[in-house]
C-alpha positions as CSV (number, residue, x, y, z in Angstrom):
1,X,305.1,-5.4,124.6
2,X,302.7,-2.8,124.7
3,X,303.0,0.1,122.5
4,X,303.1,4.0,124.6
5,X,303.3,7.0,123.8
6,X,305.7,9.6,124.6
7,X,304.0,13.4,123.2
8,X,305.8,17.1,123.2
9,X,303.4,19.5,123.4
10,X,303.9,23.3,123.6
11,X,301.8,25.5,125.4
12,X,299.2,27.1,122.8
13,X,298.7,23.4,122.0
14,X,295.4,22.3,122.6
15,X,296.2,19.2,124.6
16,X,292.6,19.6,126.1
17,X,291.1,19.3,122.9
18,X,293.2,16.5,122.0
19,X,292.3,14.3,124.9
20,X,288.7,14.9,124.5
21,X,289.0,13.4,121.6
22,X,290.6,10.6,122.6
23,X,288.4,10.1,124.8
24,X,285.3,10.7,122.6
25,X,286.6,7.9,120.3
26,X,287.6,10.4,117.8
27,X,291.7,8.8,117.8
28,X,293.5,10.3,115.6
29,X,295.6,8.0,113.4
30,X,298.8,7.7,115.4
31,X,297.0,6.5,118.1
32,X,295.1,3.8,116.7
33,X,295.8,1.4,119.5
34,X,293.7,2.6,121.9
35,X,290.6,2.5,119.7
36,X,287.6,0.9,121.6
37,X,289.7,0.5,125.0
38,X,288.8,1.8,128.2
39,X,291.2,5.6,129.2
40,X,290.9,7.8,131.9
41,X,293.2,10.6,132.6
42,X,295.8,11.6,135.1
43,X,296.1,15.6,135.4
44,X,295.9,19.0,137.3
45,X,292.8,19.7,135.5
46,X,291.4,16.1,137.1
47,X,293.4,16.9,140.0
48,X,291.0,20.3,139.9
49,X,287.3,19.0,139.3
50,X,287.3,16.9,142.3
51,X,288.9,19.1,144.5
52,X,285.5,21.3,143.4
53,X,283.6,18.9,143.3
54,X,284.1,18.0,146.6
55,X,284.1,22.1,147.9
56,X,281.1,23.0,145.7
57,X,279.0,19.9,146.4
58,X,280.1,17.5,149.1
59,X,281.1,15.1,147.3
60,X,284.1,13.2,148.3
61,X,285.3,10.8,145.6
62,X,289.2,10.5,145.8
63,X,289.7,11.1,150.4
64,X,285.7,9.4,151.4
65,X,287.6,7.7,153.7
66,X,288.7,10.7,155.9
67,X,287.4,13.8,156.7
68,X,290.5,15.7,155.6
69,X,289.7,17.9,152.8
70,X,291.6,17.1,149.5
71,X,292.6,20.6,148.9
72,X,294.5,20.2,152.4
73,X,296.5,17.3,151.3
74,X,300.0,18.2,150.0
75,X,300.8,17.8,146.3
76,X,301.7,14.3,146.6
77,X,299.1,13.5,148.8
78,X,296.5,14.7,146.4
79,X,298.4,12.7,142.9
80,X,298.4,9.6,145.0
81,X,294.6,9.3,145.5
82,X,294.0,10.5,142.3
83,X,295.7,7.1,140.5
84,X,294.5,5.2,143.1
85,X,291.4,5.9,142.1
86,X,291.7,5.9,138.6
87,X,293.1,2.5,138.8
88,X,290.6,1.2,140.7
89,X,288.2,1.5,137.4
90,X,290.7,-0.4,135.5
91,X,291.4,1.6,132.4
92,X,293.2,-0.3,129.7
93,X,294.9,2.9,128.5
94,X,296.1,6.0,131.2
95,X,297.0,9.5,129.7
96,X,299.3,11.7,131.9
97,X,299.4,15.3,131.7
98,X,302.5,16.9,133.2
99,X,302.6,14.1,135.9
100,X,305.4,15.5,137.8
101,X,304.4,19.0,138.2
102,X,304.3,20.6,142.0
103,X,305.7,17.5,143.1
104,X,309.1,17.9,145.6
105,X,312.2,15.4,144.0
106,X,311.0,12.3,145.9
107,X,307.5,12.3,145.6
108,X,308.2,12.3,141.8
109,X,310.5,9.7,141.8
110,X,308.0,7.3,143.8
111,X,305.6,8.8,140.6
112,X,307.8,7.9,137.9
113,X,308.8,4.6,139.3
114,X,305.1,3.6,139.8
115,X,304.4,4.7,136.4
116,X,307.3,2.5,135.3
117,X,305.6,-0.6,136.6
118,X,302.3,0.2,135.4
119,X,303.5,0.5,131.8
120,X,303.6,-3.8,131.7
121,X,300.1,-3.5,132.2
122,X,298.3,-0.9,130.0
123,X,299.1,1.2,127.4
124,X,300.3,4.8,128.8
125,X,299.9,8.0,126.8
126,X,302.6,10.7,127.9
127,X,301.7,14.5,127.3
128,X,304.8,16.4,128.6
129,X,306.1,19.8,128.4
130,X,309.8,19.0,129.4
131,X,311.5,16.1,127.6
132,X,313.0,15.6,130.7
133,X,309.8,14.1,132.1
134,X,309.4,11.5,129.2
135,X,309.4,7.8,131.3
136,X,311.9,5.6,130.0
137,X,310.0,2.7,128.9
138,X,309.7,2.3,125.0
139,X,307.3,4.0,123.3
140,X,306.3,5.7,120.2
141,X,307.8,10.1,119.9
142,X,305.6,12.6,118.9
143,X,305.8,16.7,118.9
144,X,302.5,17.8,119.1
145,X,302.3,20.8,116.7
146,X,299.5,23.0,115.0
147,X,297.0,20.4,116.3
148,X,298.7,17.8,114.5
149,X,301.0,14.6,115.9
150,X,304.7,15.0,114.0
151,X,306.2,11.8,114.3
152,X,309.9,11.7,115.5
153,X,311.9,8.3,115.1
154,X,313.0,8.2,118.7
155,X,313.8,10.0,122.0
156,X,316.8,11.6,120.8
157,X,314.9,13.2,117.9
158,X,312.4,14.4,120.2
159,X,314.8,16.5,122.1
160,X,316.6,17.6,118.8
161,X,313.0,19.1,118.1
162,X,312.8,20.8,120.7
163,X,312.9,24.8,120.0
164,X,316.3,26.2,121.8
165,X,316.0,29.5,121.3
166,X,315.8,32.1,123.7
167,X,314.0,35.5,124.8
168,X,316.5,38.4,124.6
169,X,315.2,40.8,126.8
170,X,317.7,43.4,125.4
171,X,316.1,46.4,126.7
172,X,316.3,47.6,130.8
173,X,313.6,46.8,133.2
174,X,311.6,49.9,132.9
175,X,312.0,52.5,135.8
176,X,309.1,52.4,138.7
177,X,306.7,55.6,138.8
178,X,306.3,56.1,142.2
179,X,309.3,54.3,144.2
180,X,307.8,52.5,147.5
181,X,310.3,53.6,150.6
182,X,310.8,51.1,152.9
183,X,313.7,52.4,155.7
184,X,314.9,49.3,157.3
185,X,317.6,47.2,155.0
186,X,315.2,44.3,156.3
187,X,312.2,43.2,154.9
188,X,312.0,39.8,156.6
189,X,312.4,38.4,159.2
190,X,311.4,35.4,160.9
191,X,313.3,35.0,164.8
192,X,312.7,31.1,165.6
193,X,309.2,30.8,164.4
194,X,306.9,28.0,165.3
195,X,303.5,26.5,163.3
196,X,300.9,24.2,164.4
197,X,297.5,23.6,162.5
198,X,295.5,21.4,165.4
199,X,298.1,20.4,167.2
200,X,300.4,18.9,164.3
201,X,303.7,21.3,163.7
202,X,304.6,22.5,161.2
203,X,306.9,24.3,160.9
204,X,309.9,24.3,163.7
205,X,312.1,27.6,164.3
206,X,312.4,29.1,161.5
207,X,315.0,31.1,161.6
208,X,315.6,33.7,158.2
209,X,316.1,37.1,157.0
210,X,315.2,38.3,153.7
211,X,316.7,42.2,152.7
212,X,316.9,44.5,150.1
213,X,318.3,42.9,147.2
214,X,318.3,39.7,148.2
215,X,317.2,36.6,146.0
216,X,316.3,33.0,147.1
217,X,315.0,30.2,146.2
218,X,312.6,28.7,148.5
219,X,312.1,24.5,148.5
220,X,310.9,21.9,149.9
221,X,308.8,18.5,149.6
222,X,305.8,18.6,149.3
223,X,304.2,19.3,152.8
224,X,307.0,20.7,154.2
225,X,305.1,24.2,154.9
226,X,306.3,26.7,152.4
227,X,302.8,27.8,151.8
228,X,302.1,28.1,155.5
229,X,306.0,30.4,155.6
230,X,304.7,32.6,151.7
231,X,300.7,33.0,154.1
232,X,302.7,34.4,157.0
233,X,304.2,37.5,154.8
234,X,301.8,38.0,152.6
235,X,299.8,38.5,155.9
236,X,296.8,35.4,154.6
237,X,297.9,33.3,157.4
238,X,296.7,34.1,161.8
239,X,299.9,32.1,162.4
240,X,302.5,34.9,162.7
241,X,300.8,36.7,165.6
242,X,302.2,36.3,169.0
243,X,305.8,35.1,167.1
244,X,309.3,37.3,166.8
245,X,308.1,38.0,162.9
246,X,308.7,41.8,161.8
247,X,307.5,42.1,158.1
248,X,309.0,45.2,156.1
249,X,309.9,47.3,160.1
250,X,306.6,46.8,161.4
251,X,306.4,43.9,164.0
252,X,303.7,41.4,163.6
253,X,300.2,41.9,165.4
254,X,301.1,45.7,165.9
255,X,297.9,46.7,164.2
256,X,299.3,46.3,161.1
257,X,296.1,45.7,158.2
258,X,297.2,43.2,155.2
259,X,296.6,45.5,152.9
260,X,299.6,47.0,155.0
261,X,301.6,44.2,154.0
262,X,300.4,43.9,150.5
263,X,300.8,46.8,149.0
264,X,304.5,46.2,149.2
265,X,304.4,42.9,147.9
266,X,304.2,41.6,144.2
267,X,303.2,38.0,143.7
268,X,302.5,35.5,141.3
269,X,301.4,32.3,140.9
270,X,300.2,30.7,137.3
271,X,296.3,30.3,139.0
272,X,296.0,33.8,139.4
273,X,295.5,33.5,135.5
274,X,292.0,31.6,136.0
275,X,291.2,34.9,138.2
276,X,291.7,37.5,135.5
277,X,288.7,37.5,132.7
278,X,291.0,37.5,130.0
279,X,289.4,40.5,127.6
280,X,291.4,43.1,128.7
281,X,294.3,44.3,127.0
282,X,297.9,43.6,127.2
283,X,298.3,47.6,128.2
284,X,295.2,47.1,130.9
285,X,296.4,44.5,132.9
286,X,299.8,45.8,133.1
287,X,298.7,48.9,134.7
288,X,295.9,47.1,136.7
289,X,298.9,46.0,138.7
290,X,299.5,50.0,139.6
291,X,296.4,49.8,141.3
292,X,296.5,46.9,142.8
293,X,293.4,46.1,141.0
294,X,291.8,42.1,138.8
295,X,290.7,45.1,135.7
296,X,291.8,48.6,135.2
297,X,288.5,50.9,136.2
298,X,290.5,54.1,136.1
299,X,291.2,56.0,132.8
300,X,294.9,55.1,132.8
301,X,297.2,58.2,132.7
302,X,299.4,59.3,130.4
303,X,302.7,58.2,132.1
304,X,301.6,54.8,132.7
305,X,300.8,54.0,129.7
306,X,304.0,54.6,128.1
307,X,305.3,52.4,131.3
308,X,302.9,50.0,130.1
309,X,304.4,50.4,126.7
310,X,307.9,50.1,127.7
311,X,307.1,46.8,129.5
312,X,305.2,45.5,126.7
313,X,308.9,46.2,124.6
314,X,311.1,44.6,127.8
315,X,309.0,41.2,126.8
316,X,308.9,41.2,123.2
317,X,305.1,41.8,122.9
318,X,304.7,46.0,122.1
319,X,302.6,44.6,119.1
320,X,300.4,43.0,120.9
321,X,299.2,46.0,123.1
322,X,295.7,46.3,122.0
323,X,295.4,42.2,122.0
324,X,292.9,40.7,124.5
325,X,294.8,38.7,127.4
326,X,293.2,35.7,126.7
327,X,294.5,35.1,123.2
328,X,298.2,34.8,123.8
329,X,300.4,32.4,124.8
330,X,300.8,30.4,128.5
331,X,303.8,31.3,128.2
332,X,303.5,35.3,127.3
333,X,301.0,35.2,129.7
334,X,303.3,34.4,132.7
335,X,305.4,37.0,131.6
336,X,303.6,39.9,131.2
337,X,301.7,38.3,135.1
338,X,305.1,38.6,136.5
339,X,305.7,42.2,134.7
340,X,302.3,43.1,136.5
341,X,303.5,41.8,139.8
342,X,306.5,43.4,139.4
343,X,305.9,46.7,137.5
344,X,305.7,48.8,141.0
345,X,309.2,47.5,141.5
346,X,308.0,46.0,145.3
347,X,310.6,45.3,147.7
348,X,309.3,42.1,147.7
349,X,308.4,39.0,144.7
350,X,307.2,36.5,145.0
351,X,306.9,33.7,142.4
352,X,305.1,30.2,143.9
353,X,305.7,28.2,141.3
354,X,305.9,30.2,138.0
355,X,307.3,27.0,135.5
356,X,304.4,24.8,136.1
357,X,303.7,23.5,133.2
358,X,305.6,25.2,130.5
359,X,307.3,24.2,127.9
360,X,311.7,24.0,128.1
361,X,311.3,26.7,125.5
362,X,309.0,29.3,127.6
363,X,310.8,28.1,131.1
364,X,314.0,29.3,129.5
365,X,313.1,32.8,128.7
366,X,310.7,32.7,132.8
367,X,314.1,32.3,133.9
368,X,316.1,35.1,131.7
369,X,313.3,37.7,133.2
370,X,313.7,36.3,136.0
371,X,317.8,36.9,136.6
372,X,317.5,40.5,134.9
373,X,315.0,41.7,137.6
374,X,316.9,40.3,140.1
375,X,320.5,42.2,139.1
376,X,319.0,45.6,137.8
377,X,316.1,46.4,141.1
378,X,316.3,46.1,143.9
379,X,313.8,44.1,144.7
380,X,313.5,40.9,146.8
381,X,313.2,38.4,144.9
382,X,311.4,34.9,146.6
383,X,311.2,32.3,143.9
384,X,309.2,28.7,144.9
385,X,309.6,25.5,142.9
386,X,310.6,22.2,143.4
387,X,312.9,22.1,140.0
388,X,316.3,23.3,140.0
389,X,315.5,25.2,137.0
390,X,318.4,25.2,134.7
391,X,320.0,29.2,134.6
392,X,318.6,30.5,137.6
393,X,320.8,32.0,139.5
394,X,319.1,32.8,142.7
395,X,322.2,34.2,145.6
396,X,320.8,31.5,148.6
397,X,318.5,28.7,149.2
398,X,316.4,28.3,152.1
399,X,315.5,25.0,152.5
400,X,312.9,23.3,154.9
401,X,313.0,20.1,155.5
402,X,310.4,17.9,157.0
403,X,310.1,16.4,160.3
404,X,308.2,14.9,163.1
405,X,308.7,18.1,165.7
406,X,308.2,20.3,162.6
407,X,309.7,21.5,159.0
408,X,313.4,23.0,159.4
409,X,314.9,25.5,157.4
410,X,318.4,26.0,156.4
411,X,320.8,27.9,154.2
412,X,322.3,27.3,151.2
């Protein structure tokens, strides 16, 4: 019987460094069975490397049999293509890094089944942020703490070792400096909106109304049109033209600009973090949200500085105001970027897969902050995720269900 490894990680851990060590042959003693064996990595970072290679150099490695761009594939299709490619190289072990991130429930279930079957043929080294993602195969269990692998006798011990403490946000959400006024209580209205791309139906007769103060959980399988729906709301898709779509009191196509829409929207998705150089202080990062800029290029006023400090106090980061953004943990970055998106109290806040890659403890803290913003402000929230996060309390769910005529939507 092959030995497998399940390694629970925290977001601040240098997992990438450890994986590089393993692949170079510098194997930690706990994983000595990997010595002199050929390994491959199944991760979002590896997938992004192939996407960048295709877009920058036109080299199609994972999708050479089709003209379709890898980025346009659903997350499930992308990961399927990556796994097929890796297995074609006949590795003796496979390193899995949060393999189910960005996958819908059905795709995650299928991948888990496939990986469980692969465990009979090669060694699996699982790096997971959530203990619920550990594969049901006999394994040696470790926690990766401070750059060291700490052995756990069993899966139950691995779970017991979780940090079960939650951040307590005892302060109120800071008030807004200049309220954004939207007269109509309805912020977004889709009435029978249908979308196709190159003749392929994507959305079919979507009816969805978002009002002030709503808290929606947007769900649906990979490829069901969630991104298309969001892009019509943010103005980043032209598919809204000619449709019965009203955004912040303005009928789509009435001469509004993208910036007319974006000033009413706060938006965060984890990939945004890469767009910041990381040298900005936390205070300046927050204040830049007031100016809709990547970086702060004006001298902040005293009221802006006080507002930023109020947010830092809420987040438990008041002692790190002058710390560079790149020096804080991943969980802290997510909280800060969400505060940055919320600092103007926009009429609508969109959180797109915000807890992907977060460990259990940081995910709980993030969910607590979102619930607090929904409860204490008039901002409407659209929370997009495949996971049904424990402790998240949306007032309703809008679920997209794919079909041959396009995905349909249903309120739950």
